[in-house]
C-alpha positions as CSV (number, residue, x, y, z in Angstrom):
1,M,0.0,0.0,0.0
2,W,3.0,2.4,0.4
3,D,4.0,1.9,-3.2
4,W,0.3,2.3,-4.2
5,G,-0.2,5.4,-2.1
6,T,3.0,7.3,-3.0
7,Q,2.9,6.5,-6.7
8,P,1.0,9.7,-7.7
9,F,4.2,11.8,-7.1
10,N,6.2,9.6,-9.5
11,T,3.5,8.9,-12.1
12,V,1.3,12.0,-12.1
13,I,3.6,14.8,-10.8
14,T,7.1,13.9,-11.9
15,T,6.3,12.1,-15.2
16,F,2.9,12.5,-16.9
17,V,1.0,15.6,-15.7
18,F,2.8,18.2,-13.7
19,S,6.2,17.9,-15.5
20,V,4.3,18.4,-18.8
21,Y,2.4,21.3,-17.3
22,I,5.4,23.1,-15.9
23,T,7.3,22.8,-19.3
24,S,4.4,23.9,-21.4
25,A,4.3,27.1,-23.4
26,A,2.5,28.9,-20.6
27,F,5.7,29.0,-18.7
28,G,8.1,29.9,-21.5
29,E,9.8,28.6,-24.6
30,V,10.1,24.7,-24.8
31,N,13.9,24.5,-24.7
32,H,14.1,27.0,-21.8
33,T,11.6,25.2,-19.6
34,S,13.1,21.8,-20.4
35,R,16.6,23.0,-19.4
36,A,15.1,24.6,-16.3
37,L,13.5,21.3,-15.3
38,A,16.9,19.6,-15.8
39,V,18.6,22.2,-13.5
40,S,16.0,21.8,-10.7
41,T,16.2,18.0,-11.0
42,T,20.0,18.1,-10.7
43,I,19.9,20.3,-7.6
44,G,17.4,18.1,-5.9
45,G,19.6,15.1,-6.6
46,L,22.6,16.7,-5.0
47,V,20.6,17.4,-1.8
48,V,19.6,13.7,-1.7
49,A,23.2,12.7,-2.2
50,L,24.2,14.7,0.9
51,L,21.4,13.7,3.2
52,A,20.3,10.1,2.4
53,P,23.1,8.0,4.0
54,V,23.4,10.1,7.1
55,L,19.6,10.0,7.7
56,G,19.6,6.3,7.0
57,Q,22.4,5.7,9.5
58,M,20.7,7.8,12.2
59,T,17.4,6.0,11.5
60,D,19.1,2.6,11.9
61,R,20.5,3.6,15.3
62,S,17.3,5.2,16.6
63,G,15.2,2.2,15.6
64,R,12.5,4.6,14.5
65,C,12.4,3.8,10.8
66,V,8.6,3.5,10.6
67,T,8.1,6.8,12.4
68,V,10.6,8.6,10.1
69,L,8.9,7.0,7.0
70,R,5.5,8.2,8.2
71,G,6.7,11.8,8.6
72,L,8.4,11.9,5.2
73,T,5.4,10.3,3.5
74,W,2.9,12.7,4.8
75,S,5.3,15.6,4.1
76,L,5.3,14.4,0.5
77,S,1.5,14.6,0.6
78,L,1.7,18.3,1.7
79,I,4.2,19.1,-1.0
80,S,2.0,17.5,-3.6
81,M,-1.0,19.6,-2.5
82,S,1.1,22.8,-2.5
83,L,1.5,22.5,-6.3
84,F,-2.0,23.8,-6.6
85,L,-0.5,27.2,-6.1
86,V,1.5,27.0,-9.4
87,A,-0.5,29.1,-11.8
88,P,0.2,28.9,-15.6
89,Q,2.4,32.0,-15.8
90,P,6.2,32.4,-16.4
91,D,6.5,34.0,-12.9
92,F,5.6,30.7,-11.3
93,L,8.1,28.5,-13.3
94,W,10.8,28.5,-10.6
95,F,8.4,28.2,-7.7
96,G,6.9,25.1,-9.3
97,L,10.2,23.6,-10.1
98,G,11.5,24.4,-6.6
99,A,8.5,22.6,-5.0
100,L,9.0,19.7,-7.4
101,A,12.7,19.5,-6.4
102,V,11.8,19.5,-2.7
103,G,9.2,16.8,-3.3
104,S,11.8,14.7,-5.1
105,V,14.2,15.0,-2.2
106,I,11.5,13.9,0.3
107,S,10.4,11.1,-2.0
108,E,13.9,9.7,-2.5
109,I,14.8,9.8,1.2
110,A,11.4,8.2,2.1
111,G,12.1,5.6,-0.5
112,A,15.4,4.7,1.1
113,S,13.7,4.3,4.5
114,Y,10.9,2.2,2.9
115,N,13.4,0.0,1.1
116,S,15.2,-0.7,4.4
117,L,12.0,-2.3,5.7
118,I,12.1,-5.1,3.1
119,E,14.0,-7.4,5.4
120,Q,10.9,-7.4,7.7
121,V,8.6,-8.7,5.0
122,A,10.8,-10.9,2.8
123,S,13.5,-13.6,2.9
124,D,16.4,-14.2,0.6
125,K,14.2,-16.8,-1.3
126,D,11.4,-14.5,-2.2
127,V,12.8,-11.0,-2.0
128,G,12.6,-10.7,-5.8
129,L,9.0,-11.6,-5.8
130,V,8.2,-9.2,-2.9
131,S,10.2,-6.4,-4.5
132,G,8.6,-6.9,-7.9
133,F,5.1,-7.1,-6.4
134,G,5.5,-3.9,-4.4
135,W,6.9,-2.0,-7.4
136,G,4.2,-3.5,-9.6
137,M,1.5,-2.4,-7.2
138,G,2.9,1.1,-7.5
139,Y,2.5,1.1,-11.2
140,L,-1.0,-0.2,-11.0
141,G,-1.8,2.5,-8.4
142,G,-0.4,5.0,-10.9
143,I,-2.9,3.9,-13.6
144,V,-5.9,4.1,-11.3
145,V,-5.0,7.7,-10.2
146,L,-4.3,8.7,-13.8
147,V,-7.6,7.4,-15.0
148,L,-9.4,9.1,-12.1
149,L,-7.8,12.4,-12.9
150,F,-8.2,12.1,-16.6
151,F,-11.9,11.4,-16.6
152,G,-12.6,13.5,-13.5
153,F,-10.7,16.7,-14.3
154,I,-8.5,16.8,-17.4
155,S,-10.5,15.4,-20.2
156,P,-14.0,17.0,-19.7
157,E,-14.6,20.6,-20.5
158,V,-16.1,20.9,-17.1
159,G,-15.0,18.2,-14.7
160,L,-16.0,17.2,-11.2
161,F,-16.9,20.1,-8.9
162,G,-17.1,22.4,-11.9
163,V,-13.4,22.3,-12.5
164,S,-12.2,23.3,-16.0
165,D,-8.9,24.1,-17.7
166,D,-9.2,27.8,-17.0
167,N,-6.0,29.1,-15.4
168,G,-4.7,25.5,-15.3
169,M,-7.3,24.5,-12.6
170,D,-7.7,20.9,-14.0
171,V,-4.0,20.2,-13.4
172,R,-3.8,22.2,-10.2
173,V,-6.8,20.5,-8.5
174,S,-5.3,17.1,-9.6
175,M,-2.3,18.0,-7.5
176,V,-4.5,18.2,-4.4
177,V,-6.0,14.8,-5.3
178,C,-2.5,13.4,-5.5
179,G,-1.7,14.7,-2.0
180,L,-4.9,13.3,-0.5
181,W,-4.3,10.0,-2.3
182,T,-0.9,9.6,-0.6
183,L,-2.2,10.6,2.8
184,V,-5.2,8.2,2.7
185,F,-3.7,5.1,1.1
186,T,-0.5,5.0,3.1
187,I,-2.4,4.8,6.4
188,P,-2.6,0.9,6.2
189,T,1.2,0.8,6.0
190,F,1.6,2.6,9.3
191,V,-1.2,0.7,11.0
192,K,0.5,-2.6,10.1
193,L,4.2,-1.7,10.5
194,K,5.5,-0.5,13.9
195,D,8.9,0.5,15.2
196,P,10.5,-2.2,17.4
197,P,10.6,-1.6,21.2
198,R,13.0,1.1,22.1
199,T,16.4,-0.1,23.4
200,E,19.4,1.8,24.5
201,S,20.6,3.9,21.6
202,V,23.8,3.1,19.8
203,P,26.4,5.9,19.8
204,V,27.0,7.5,16.4
205,P,30.5,6.3,15.2
206,G,33.0,9.1,15.1
207,A,30.8,11.6,17.1
208,E,33.2,11.6,20.0
209,R,36.0,13.0,17.8
210,W,33.9,16.1,17.0
211,A,31.7,16.6,20.1
212,G,34.5,17.8,22.4
213,R,36.2,20.2,20.0
214,R,33.9,23.2,20.3
215,P,31.5,23.9,23.2
216,E,29.2,26.1,21.2
217,L,25.6,24.9,20.6
218,I,26.1,24.8,16.8
219,W,29.0,22.4,17.1
220,L,27.1,20.2,19.6
221,M,24.3,20.0,17.0
222,L,26.7,19.2,14.1
223,A,28.6,16.5,16.0
224,P,26.1,13.7,15.3
225,V,26.0,14.7,11.6
226,L,29.8,14.8,11.3
227,G,30.0,11.6,13.2
228,A,27.5,10.0,10.9
229,Y,29.6,10.9,7.9
230,A,32.7,9.5,9.6
231,G,30.7,6.3,10.2
232,L,29.6,6.3,6.6
233,I,33.2,6.5,5.4
234,D,34.1,3.7,7.7
235,T,31.2,1.6,6.2
236,V,32.4,2.2,2.7
237,R,36.0,1.3,3.6
238,R,34.9,-1.9,5.2
239,L,32.6,-2.8,2.3
240,W,35.5,-2.3,0.0
241,A,37.6,-4.7,2.2
242,T,35.0,-7.4,2.6
243,S,32.8,-7.2,-0.6
244,R,34.1,-5.1,-3.4
245,S,31.3,-6.4,-5.6
246,T,28.8,-4.5,-3.4
247,V,30.7,-1.3,-4.0
248,W,30.9,-1.9,-7.7
249,F,27.2,-2.6,-7.7
250,L,26.5,0.7,-5.9
251,I,28.5,2.5,-8.6
252,A,26.9,0.6,-11.5
253,S,23.4,1.0,-10.1
254,A,24.0,4.7,-9.6
255,L,24.6,5.1,-13.3
256,F,21.8,2.9,-14.7
257,R,19.3,4.1,-12.1
258,D,20.0,7.6,-13.1
259,G,19.2,6.6,-16.7
260,L,16.0,4.9,-15.5
261,A,15.0,8.1,-13.7
262,G,15.7,10.1,-16.8
263,V,13.3,7.9,-18.7
264,F,10.5,8.9,-16.3
265,A,11.6,12.5,-15.8
266,F,11.7,13.4,-19.5
267,G,9.6,10.8,-21.3
268,A,6.3,12.6,-21.1
269,V,8.1,15.9,-21.7
270,I,9.4,14.5,-25.0
271,A,5.9,13.1,-25.8
272,S,4.5,16.5,-25.5
273,G,7.2,18.7,-26.8
274,T,8.5,16.5,-29.7
275,F,5.6,14.3,-30.7
276,G,2.8,16.8,-30.1
277,F,0.8,14.8,-27.4
278,S,-1.9,16.9,-25.8
279,S,-2.2,16.7,-22.0
280,G,-5.0,14.2,-22.4
281,Q,-3.0,12.0,-24.7
282,V,-0.1,12.1,-22.3
283,V,-2.4,10.9,-19.5
284,I,-3.7,8.1,-21.7
285,F,-0.2,7.1,-22.6
286,G,0.7,7.2,-18.9
287,A,-2.2,4.9,-18.1
288,A,-1.1,2.4,-20.7
289,A,2.5,2.7,-19.6
290,N,1.7,1.9,-16.0
291,I,-0.3,-1.2,-17.0
292,V,2.6,-2.4,-19.1
293,A,5.2,-1.6,-16.4
294,G,3.1,-2.9,-13.5
295,V,2.4,-6.3,-15.1
296,S,5.9,-6.8,-16.4
297,T,7.5,-5.8,-13.1
298,I,5.5,-8.4,-11.2
299,I,6.3,-11.1,-13.8
300,F,10.0,-10.2,-13.8
301,G,9.9,-10.5,-10.0
302,L,9.3,-14.2,-10.4
303,L,12.1,-14.4,-13.0
304,D,14.4,-12.5,-10.6
305,D,14.1,-15.3,-8.0
306,R,14.8,-18.0,-10.7
307,I,17.7,-16.6,-12.8
308,G,19.0,-13.9,-10.5
309,P,18.6,-10.1,-10.5
310,K,21.8,-9.4,-12.5
311,K,20.5,-11.1,-15.6
312,V,17.2,-9.2,-15.3
313,I,19.0,-5.9,-15.0
314,I,21.3,-6.5,-18.0
315,L,18.4,-7.7,-20.2
316,S,16.4,-4.7,-19.2
317,L,19.2,-2.2,-19.9
318,I,19.9,-3.6,-23.3
319,A,16.3,-3.4,-24.3
320,L,16.0,0.2,-23.0
321,I,19.1,1.3,-25.0
322,V,17.6,-0.2,-28.2
323,F,14.2,1.4,-27.7
324,G,15.7,4.8,-26.7
325,T,17.9,4.9,-29.7
326,G,14.9,4.0,-31.9
327,I,13.0,7.0,-30.6
328,F,15.8,9.3,-31.7
329,V,16.5,7.7,-35.1
330,F,12.9,7.3,-36.1
331,H,11.3,10.3,-34.4
332,A,10.1,11.7,-37.7
333,I,7.6,8.8,-38.0
334,G,5.5,10.6,-35.5
335,P,3.3,9.7,-32.4
336,G,2.9,6.1,-33.5
337,L,6.6,5.5,-33.1
338,F,6.6,6.9,-29.6
339,W,3.6,4.7,-28.6
340,V,5.5,1.6,-29.7
341,A,9.0,2.5,-28.5
342,G,7.8,4.3,-25.4
343,L,5.7,1.4,-24.2
344,G,8.6,-0.9,-25.1
345,M,10.8,1.1,-22.7
346,C,8.1,0.8,-20.0
347,L,8.3,-3.0,-20.2
348,F,11.8,-2.9,-18.8
349,V,12.2,0.2,-16.6
350,G,10.2,-1.4,-13.7
351,P,12.0,-4.8,-13.8
352,A,15.4,-3.0,-13.7
353,Q,14.4,-0.9,-10.7
354,S,12.9,-3.8,-8.8
355,A,15.8,-6.2,-9.5
356,S,18.3,-3.5,-8.4
357,R,16.5,-3.3,-5.1
358,S,16.4,-7.1,-4.6
359,F,20.0,-7.4,-5.7
360,L,21.2,-5.2,-2.9
361,A,18.7,-6.6,-0.3
362,R,20.3,-10.0,-0.7
363,M,23.7,-8.6,0.2
364,I,23.0,-6.2,3.1
365,P,24.2,-7.3,6.6
366,L,21.4,-7.6,9.2
367,G,20.9,-4.3,11.1
368,K,22.4,-2.1,8.3
369,S,19.5,-1.8,5.9
370,G,18.8,1.9,6.6
371,E,22.4,2.9,6.2
372,V,23.1,0.8,3.2
373,F,19.9,1.7,1.4
374,G,20.7,5.3,2.3
375,L,24.1,4.8,0.7
376,Y,22.2,3.3,-2.3
377,A,20.1,6.4,-2.6
378,T,23.2,8.6,-2.2
379,T,25.3,6.8,-4.8
380,G,22.3,7.0,-7.1
381,R,22.0,10.7,-6.5
382,V,25.7,11.4,-6.8
383,A,25.3,10.4,-10.4
384,S,21.8,11.9,-10.7
385,F,23.1,15.0,-12.5
386,L,24.1,13.0,-15.5
387,S,20.8,12.3,-17.1
388,P,19.4,15.9,-16.6
389,L,22.8,17.4,-17.7
390,L,23.2,15.2,-20.8
391,F,19.5,15.7,-21.7
392,G,20.1,19.4,-21.7
393,V,23.5,19.2,-23.4
394,F,22.2,17.0,-26.3
395,I,19.3,19.4,-26.8
396,T,21.8,22.2,-27.2
397,I,24.0,20.1,-29.5
398,G,21.0,19.3,-31.6
399,G,20.3,22.9,-31.9
400,W,23.8,23.7,-33.1
401,M,23.9,20.8,-35.5
402,T,20.4,21.2,-37.1
403,G,19.6,24.9,-36.6
404,E,16.1,23.8,-35.5
405,E,14.3,25.7,-32.7
406,N,12.9,22.5,-31.1
407,T,15.6,19.8,-30.8
408,Q,14.2,18.2,-27.7
409,Y,14.2,14.7,-29.2
410,W,18.0,14.9,-29.1
411,G,17.8,14.7,-25.3
412,I,16.9,11.0,-25.4
413,L,20.5,10.4,-26.5
414,G,21.8,11.7,-23.3
415,I,19.6,9.2,-21.4
416,V,20.8,6.4,-23.7
417,V,24.4,7.2,-23.0
418,V,23.9,7.0,-19.2
419,L,22.1,3.7,-19.6
420,L,25.0,2.3,-21.7
421,I,27.6,3.4,-19.2
422,G,25.6,1.7,-16.4
423,L,25.2,-1.5,-18.5
424,L,29.0,-1.7,-19.0
425,A,29.6,-1.2,-15.3
426,M,27.0,-3.7,-14.3
427,I,28.5,-6.5,-16.5
428,R,31.6,-6.7,-14.2
429,V,29.6,-6.9,-11.0
430,R,29.5,-10.4,-9.4
431,E,26.4,-11.6,-7.5
432,N,27.2,-12.2,-3.8
433,S,25.3,-13.7,-0.9
434,R,24.4,-11.7,2.2
435,L,27.3,-10.1,4.0
436,P,28.1,-10.8,7.6
437,S,26.2,-8.9,10.2
438,C,27.4,-6.0,12.3
439,A,27.8,-8.3,15.2
440,D,30.5,-10.2,13.4
441,D,32.4,-6.9,13.1
442,K,32.8,-7.2,9.3
443,I,30.9,-4.0,8.7
444,G,31.5,-0.8,10.7
445,R,29.6,-0.6,13.9
C-alpha cells in the first residue's frame, strides 16, 4: 500500500502531468523550460546525495524507521497539494520547479527508508517476488489515479466540482487529489508496521571525535552529523575490504538508475514537446505505460528469484538502449513511433528498478538496511546530475547541428548514454550472498 499510495508523485507529478504542465508554453519557450527542469532535478539530486546515507544511518541507530517514514510520507503529501499554487504563468516557473525539487528530495529519502523495511517482510528466497510485487502495485496504483484524474478533471470541458482548464485548474486540482491519495492510502502501512521496542541507543560512530572540540551549541548540533559521515566513510571502507562487488554494484546502479530516472523524468516531456501529445494524450499514454510496467515488473519479479537479479538488470538495460535509440533515429515517423518504443521502454524500466533493489537486499548485513539503502540512494544521486545534464547538453548540441528551434528529441540520446555506461559497469559486478552482520564486526559498527 505504500507503493500504491505514493505513486502519484512519481507517475502524475514527476512524469505524466505536472512535469508536462510546468514545461508547457504557458511557462516559456520549450527548450528553456526543459533546461530549467533539468537544473532543478540536478539540484534536488545533489541534496539527496548529501542527506540520504546520514539520515539512513541515524534511523538505523534510533530504531524509528517507521516513524521517520511516516513523517516523510505525509510531508510528501503536503508538497503534492502545495503544487495547486502554481498558476500557468512564467513567474511561477521556478516556484513550481522548486516545489518539485523539494518533493523529489523527500520522495527519495522516504524511498530509502521504505526499502530498508524489506528485510521485515521478505526472505532471501522471495525478495525478488516481494520487491517486484511492491513495485508493480505502485505502477498499478499509478494507472488508477491517472484514469481518475483524466476522466474526472483533465478530459471533460467541465469536470468534477465544476473544474475546467481555465487558469490550469484541472491540473492544479489534480495535485490536491494526489496529495490526498498519498495521505489516505498509506495509512494501512503505518497501521501494520511498527517500530521495534526502544532499546538503548547506539552511539554514532565518530561523534566523539567532534563533540568535544567546540563547546558552542552549533557544534554540539553538528557533532552527530559529522560523526555519521565518519561512520559512513568507515562503512564504505569496510565494504571495500569485505565485498568489493557490493561497492561496484552501488557504482553501476548509480549510473543505470539515473538513466531509468531520466526515462521517467523526461519521457512525457518528449511526448508533449516533440511528438505533439496533448495533456489528455499524455495521460492516456501514462495509463497504458503503467499497466505495461506494473504487469511486467510483477512477472519479472518471479524471474528474478529464478535466474537472479543481475540477468534481469542486464536484459532490461539492453532493451532500454535499443528502444531509446529507436526514438531518436525514427522520431520523424510521429506519435505512432513513440507509442511503440515508449511502451517498449516501460516494459523494462520497472524490472530493472525492482531487480536492483532485490540485488542489494540479498547482500545487506542484518541491522544495516537503513544505512546501506541510504548509501544506495546517495550513490544514485551522486550520479543523478548525469541524465538531466546530458539531456540538456544534447538538446543544445542538436540545436547547433540542425539549426532547428525544437531539438528536444536529441535529449533522449543523453539518457541512452547514461544507460549504456551503467550497463557496461553492471556487467563486471558479481552476485554475492548476504554479507556478515554488524555483530560479526565485518561492517563498521
